[in-house]
C-alpha positions as CSV (number, residue, x, y, z in Angstrom):
1,M,-23.0,-12.9,3.2
2,S,-24.2,-10.2,0.8
3,V,-21.8,-8.3,-1.4
4,L,-22.5,-5.1,0.5
5,L,-21.5,-6.7,3.9
6,L,-18.4,-8.2,2.3
7,A,-17.4,-4.8,0.9
8,L,-17.9,-3.1,4.3
9,A,-15.9,-5.8,6.2
10,A,-13.1,-5.8,3.7
11,G,-12.9,-2.0,3.7
12,A,-12.7,-1.9,7.4
13,V,-9.7,-4.3,7.4
14,V,-7.9,-2.4,4.6
15,G,-8.4,0.9,6.5
16,L,-7.2,-0.6,9.7
17,A,-4.0,-1.8,8.0
18,L,-3.3,1.5,6.4
19,G,-4.0,3.5,9.5
20,A,-1.9,1.3,11.8
21,L,0.8,0.1,9.5
22,G,1.1,2.7,6.8
23,G,0.8,0.1,4.1
24,G,-0.7,-3.2,3.1
25,G,-3.9,-1.6,1.9
26,S,-3.6,-2.7,-1.7
27,V,-2.0,-6.0,-0.7
28,L,-5.3,-6.7,1.1
29,A,-7.7,-4.8,-1.2
30,V,-6.7,-6.5,-4.4
31,P,-7.3,-10.1,-3.2
32,A,-10.5,-9.1,-1.4
33,L,-11.8,-7.5,-4.6
34,I,-10.9,-10.6,-6.7
35,Y,-11.7,-13.5,-4.4
36,L,-14.6,-12.0,-2.3
37,L,-16.2,-9.5,-4.6
38,G,-15.7,-11.1,-8.0
39,F,-13.6,-8.4,-9.7
40,T,-11.1,-9.3,-12.5
41,P,-7.5,-8.7,-11.7
42,V,-7.3,-5.6,-13.9
43,A,-10.5,-4.1,-12.5
44,A,-9.3,-5.0,-9.0
45,T,-6.0,-3.1,-9.3
46,T,-7.8,0.0,-10.6
47,A,-10.4,-0.1,-7.9
48,S,-7.7,-0.7,-5.3
49,L,-6.0,2.5,-6.3
50,L,-9.2,4.5,-5.8
51,I,-9.8,2.9,-2.4
52,V,-6.2,3.3,-1.2
53,T,-5.9,6.9,-2.3
54,A,-9.0,8.0,-0.4
55,T,-8.0,6.1,2.7
56,S,-4.4,7.1,2.7
57,V,-5.3,10.8,2.6
58,T,-7.4,10.3,5.7
59,A,-4.7,8.3,7.6
60,L,-2.0,10.8,6.5
61,A,-3.8,13.7,8.1
62,A,-4.0,11.7,11.4
63,H,-0.3,10.8,11.4
64,A,0.8,14.3,10.4
65,R,-0.9,15.8,13.5
66,D,1.4,13.6,15.6
67,G,4.5,14.7,13.7
68,N,5.2,11.3,12.2
69,V,5.6,12.4,8.6
70,R,9.0,13.3,7.1
71,W,7.6,15.6,4.5
72,R,10.8,16.5,2.6
73,T,12.0,12.9,2.3
74,G,8.5,11.6,1.5
75,L,7.9,14.1,-1.3
76,L,11.3,13.4,-2.8
77,F,10.7,9.7,-2.6
78,A,7.3,10.0,-4.1
79,A,8.3,12.5,-6.8
80,A,11.0,10.2,-8.1
81,G,8.4,7.5,-8.6
82,I,5.8,9.5,-10.5
83,G,7.3,8.9,-14.0
84,P,7.9,5.2,-13.4
85,A,4.4,4.9,-11.9
86,M,2.8,6.4,-15.0
87,L,4.8,4.2,-17.4
88,G,4.0,1.1,-15.4
89,G,0.3,2.0,-15.3
90,A,0.3,2.3,-19.1
91,L,1.9,-1.1,-19.4
92,A,-0.2,-2.9,-16.9
93,G,-3.1,-3.7,-19.2
94,R,-0.7,-5.6,-21.5
95,I,0.5,-8.0,-18.8
96,P,-1.4,-11.4,-18.4
97,A,-3.5,-11.5,-15.2
98,G,-1.6,-14.6,-13.9
99,I,1.8,-12.9,-14.1
100,L,0.4,-9.8,-12.3
101,T,-0.9,-11.9,-9.5
102,A,2.4,-13.9,-9.2
103,A,4.5,-10.8,-9.3
104,F,2.4,-9.2,-6.6
105,A,2.7,-12.2,-4.4
106,L,6.5,-12.6,-4.8
107,L,7.2,-8.9,-4.1
108,A,5.1,-9.0,-1.0
109,G,6.8,-12.1,0.3
110,V,10.3,-10.7,-0.3
111,A,9.4,-7.5,1.6
112,A,7.9,-9.5,4.5
113,L,10.9,-11.7,4.9
114,R,13.2,-8.7,4.8
115,M,11.3,-7.0,7.6
116,L,11.2,-10.2,9.7
117,R,15.0,-10.7,9.4
118,S,15.9,-7.0,10.0
119,G,17.5,-5.9,13.3
120,P,16.0,-3.5,15.9
121,V,14.3,-0.5,14.4
122,A,15.9,2.9,14.8
123,E,14.8,5.0,17.8
124,E,16.4,8.3,16.8
125,P,15.8,10.3,13.7
126,V,18.4,9.8,10.9
127,T,19.6,11.9,8.0
128,V,18.5,10.6,4.7
129,R,20.6,11.1,1.6
130,P,18.5,12.6,-1.2
131,G,20.1,10.3,-3.9
132,R,19.2,7.2,-2.0
133,A,15.6,8.4,-1.4
134,A,15.1,9.2,-5.0
135,A,16.5,5.9,-6.2
136,A,14.3,3.9,-3.9
137,G,11.3,6.1,-4.8
138,A,11.8,5.5,-8.6
139,G,11.8,1.7,-8.1
140,L,8.7,1.8,-6.0
141,G,6.9,4.0,-8.5
142,A,7.4,1.4,-11.2
143,V,6.0,-1.3,-9.0
144,T,3.0,0.9,-8.1
145,G,2.1,1.5,-11.8
146,V,2.4,-2.1,-13.0
147,L,0.8,-3.8,-10.0
148,G,-1.9,-1.2,-9.2
149,V,-0.7,-0.8,-5.6
150,G,-0.2,2.3,-3.6
151,G,3.2,1.1,-2.6
152,G,3.0,1.1,1.2
153,F,3.8,-2.6,1.4
154,L,7.2,-1.9,-0.1
155,A,7.5,1.7,1.0
156,V,7.6,0.9,4.7
157,P,10.4,-1.7,4.4
158,A,12.3,0.7,2.2
159,L,12.0,3.6,4.5
160,V,13.0,1.4,7.5
161,N,15.7,-0.8,6.0
162,V,17.1,1.3,3.2
163,L,16.6,4.9,4.6
164,G,16.9,4.0,8.3
165,M,13.7,5.7,9.5
166,R,12.0,4.9,12.8
167,M,9.0,2.6,12.3
168,R,6.4,5.3,13.3
169,E,8.0,7.8,10.9
170,A,8.0,5.2,8.2
171,V,4.3,4.5,8.7
172,G,3.4,8.2,8.4
173,T,5.7,9.0,5.6
174,S,4.6,6.0,3.6
175,L,1.1,7.3,3.5
176,L,2.4,10.4,1.8
177,V,4.2,8.3,-0.8
178,I,1.1,6.1,-1.3
179,T,-1.1,9.1,-2.0
180,V,1.2,10.6,-4.6
181,N,2.0,7.3,-6.3
182,S,-1.6,6.2,-6.4
183,L,-2.7,9.5,-8.0
184,A,0.0,9.2,-10.6
185,A,-1.0,5.6,-11.5
186,L,-4.7,6.6,-11.6
187,A,-3.9,9.3,-14.1
188,T,-3.0,6.6,-16.6
189,R,-6.1,4.5,-15.8
190,A,-8.9,7.1,-16.2
191,G,-10.7,5.1,-18.9
192,A,-10.4,1.9,-16.8
193,A,-12.3,3.6,-13.9
194,D,-15.4,3.7,-16.1
195,G,-15.8,-0.1,-15.6
196,V,-15.5,0.0,-11.8
197,D,-18.6,-1.2,-9.9
198,W,-19.2,1.9,-7.7
199,A,-22.0,0.1,-5.8
200,V,-19.3,-2.1,-4.3
201,V,-16.4,0.4,-4.3
202,A,-18.2,3.3,-2.5
203,P,-19.1,1.3,0.6
204,F,-15.6,-0.2,0.6
205,V,-14.1,3.2,0.6
206,G,-16.4,4.5,3.4
207,A,-15.6,1.6,5.7
208,A,-11.8,1.9,4.9
209,I,-11.8,5.6,5.9
210,L,-13.5,4.8,9.2
211,G,-11.1,1.9,9.7
212,A,-8.1,4.1,9.1
213,W,-8.9,6.3,12.1
214,D,-9.2,3.2,14.3
215,G,-5.9,1.9,12.9
216,K,-4.1,5.2,13.8
217,R,-5.3,4.9,17.4
218,L,-4.2,1.2,17.6
219,A,-0.7,2.2,16.3
220,T,-0.2,4.5,19.3
221,K,-0.5,1.6,21.6
222,L,2.1,-0.7,20.0
223,S,5.9,-0.4,19.9
224,G,7.7,0.2,16.6
225,R,9.1,-3.4,16.6
226,A,5.7,-4.9,17.2
227,L,4.2,-2.8,14.3
228,Q,7.0,-4.0,12.1
229,R,6.5,-7.7,12.9
230,I,2.7,-7.5,12.5
231,F,3.1,-5.8,9.1
232,A,5.6,-8.4,7.9
233,L,3.4,-11.4,9.0
234,V,0.3,-10.0,7.3
235,L,2.3,-9.5,4.1
236,L,3.7,-13.0,4.3
237,A,0.3,-14.6,4.7
238,V,-1.3,-12.7,1.8
239,A,1.7,-13.4,-0.4
240,A,1.6,-17.1,0.2
241,F,-2.2,-17.2,-0.5
242,M,-1.8,-15.3,-3.8
243,L,1.2,-17.2,-5.0
244,V,-0.6,-20.6,-4.5
245,D,-3.6,-19.3,-6.4
246,A,-1.4,-17.9,-9.3
247,V,0.4,-21.2,-9.8
248,A,-2.6,-23.5,-9.2
């Protein structure tokens, strides 16, 4: 299969995940860029931020129209993570590629298991304490900067399990968090973007944006609990694959 077709197929899957689940875009984009398209881990994390930022903005607009974005909480959560994300982005280039891959896999696995073991998702809106939202956002921002991820694969579990949001609200709000965190991390990687292969990344982004619209429509047909389980299983599978590769 040609590189262009691989980029289009991978982009469609990433967009579908972001649109339907509010996360998982980078967790899928990074291994696709490395294992299918031949990017180095550092180049893949930079490219994934570009892909996920553009796709998240598209998906965010779709979810916002349905009232599934908690703007105040999301902005506080994201704002608390900007500083840590920028610091993490500056440190990322000094961390060995194998450690980056292993850390990425372990965090994804922990998040997946936590979601699979959690109880029924909330059905009614809850009041979120600002201090808790800020603390969770700061931790997520640090992870975003170091690992080159938008944060949705950890933001959704945090919004559901730590802040008590309904799954549909967590999906929509996580897209706001992803957008802000990704832009902050990209600000520290401006030079690294010069080495990105745009002939691959551009079609990847285009397919991801189209896939995000399809993902949003799919999400409306699934229950919150079903979305949560699907999200967790996808993360667990990707985490297992990357961890095996990192230690091999």
